[in-house]
C-alpha positions as CSV (number, residue, x, y, z in Angstrom):
1,X,90.7,106.8,84.1
2,X,88.8,109.7,82.8
3,X,86.6,108.5,79.8
4,X,88.4,111.0,77.2
5,X,91.6,108.8,77.9
6,X,89.7,105.9,77.3
7,X,88.6,107.0,73.9
8,X,92.1,108.6,72.9
9,X,93.5,105.2,73.6
10,X,90.8,103.3,71.8
11,X,91.2,105.7,68.7
12,X,95.1,105.5,69.0
13,X,94.7,101.6,68.8
14,X,92.1,101.7,66.4
15,X,94.5,103.9,63.9
16,X,97.4,101.3,64.4
17,X,95.1,98.6,62.8
18,X,94.3,96.6,66.5
19,X,91.3,95.0,67.0
20,X,89.7,97.0,69.5
21,X,86.1,97.5,71.4
22,X,85.4,100.3,73.8
23,X,82.8,99.5,76.6
24,X,81.8,102.6,78.3
25,X,79.5,101.5,81.6
26,X,76.8,104.6,82.4
27,X,77.7,105.8,86.2
28,X,80.5,104.3,86.6
29,X,84.4,105.6,87.3
30,X,87.7,103.3,87.1
31,X,86.4,100.7,88.9
32,X,83.3,99.3,88.6
33,X,80.7,99.1,91.4
34,X,76.9,98.3,90.4
35,X,76.4,94.7,90.2
36,X,75.2,94.9,86.8
37,X,78.3,96.5,85.6
38,X,80.8,93.7,87.2
39,X,78.5,91.3,85.4
40,X,78.7,92.9,82.3
41,X,82.9,93.4,82.4
42,X,83.0,89.9,83.3
43,X,80.7,88.7,80.2
44,X,83.0,91.2,78.0
45,X,86.4,89.4,79.2
46,X,84.8,86.0,78.9
47,X,83.9,86.8,75.3
48,X,87.2,88.2,74.5
49,X,88.7,85.1,76.1
50,X,86.3,82.8,73.8
51,X,87.1,84.7,70.8
52,X,90.7,85.4,71.1
53,X,92.4,82.4,73.0
54,X,91.0,79.4,71.1
């Protein structure tokens, strides 16, 4: 996914009142390769699940 597509999707969702968070990881493309990026992605997912699925 190109960063501009992610930003547009984020703004479209936000414009419709959705609760959204855009996380852009430096030096990464559609799939994360760096260990730090994978770990951060897992942390973000766990945080979302903990916040919205309790």
